[in-house]
C-alpha positions, 0 to 999 in steps of 0.5 A, a space after each residue: 289182624 288189627 285194623 288201622 286207626 281211622 284218619 282224623 277228620 279234624 285238625 284237633 283230632 290229628 293233633 290229639 293223636 300224638 304224645 304231649 311233646 309233639 302235640 305242643 309243637 303241632 299246636 304251636 305250628 297251628 297257631 303260627 299258621 293261623 296268625 300268619 294266614 288269618 283268613 285261611 280255611 283249615 281242614 284235613 287233607 292228605 291226612 294232615 292239617 292243611 290251610 287254604 286261601 283260593 288254593 293251597 297255602 301250607 300243610 304240616 304234619 308230624 313224623 319220626 323226629 321232626 315236623 314237616 312244613 309243606 309250603 309247596 315247591 315255590 315256598 321252599 324255593 323262595 326261602 332256600 337261602 335262609 333254610 340252608 343257613 339254618 341247616 334245615 333239611 328240605 326237599 322240593 316242597 318240604 321243610 323238616 323242623 327237628 323236634 328237638 329244636 325250637 320252631 323258627 317262628 319268624 321264618 314260619 310266619 314269613 313263609 306262610 305270609 309269602 304263600 298268602 301273597 302268592 295265592 292272592 296274586 294267582 287269584 287276581 290273575 285268574 279273575 
């Protein structure tokens, strides 16, 4: 019986595990998140790239036919109108970005920046 490949322990290893076209999109997503949340820590959580301030900001991952951005339910709700207008499939805390379409860079940037602001506001309330 074949054994499953071990879960990646770093974002570089996660991205390297995909075919070149998907790898390029994942790296583009990574750079968008890093620029929008320069102080965030990056690690693997739930077997995918995750970015944290005081709390979780966003996760992302590759799936069959799409890359998902996980900006929490609050993040999806805050941009629901724009996401619907672009025809993007969403669920409570997930946005599906089709692999055959360009990433909506400005929208991703604004979603991540929004999550940073929410995280900072929550941290200030808890201080």
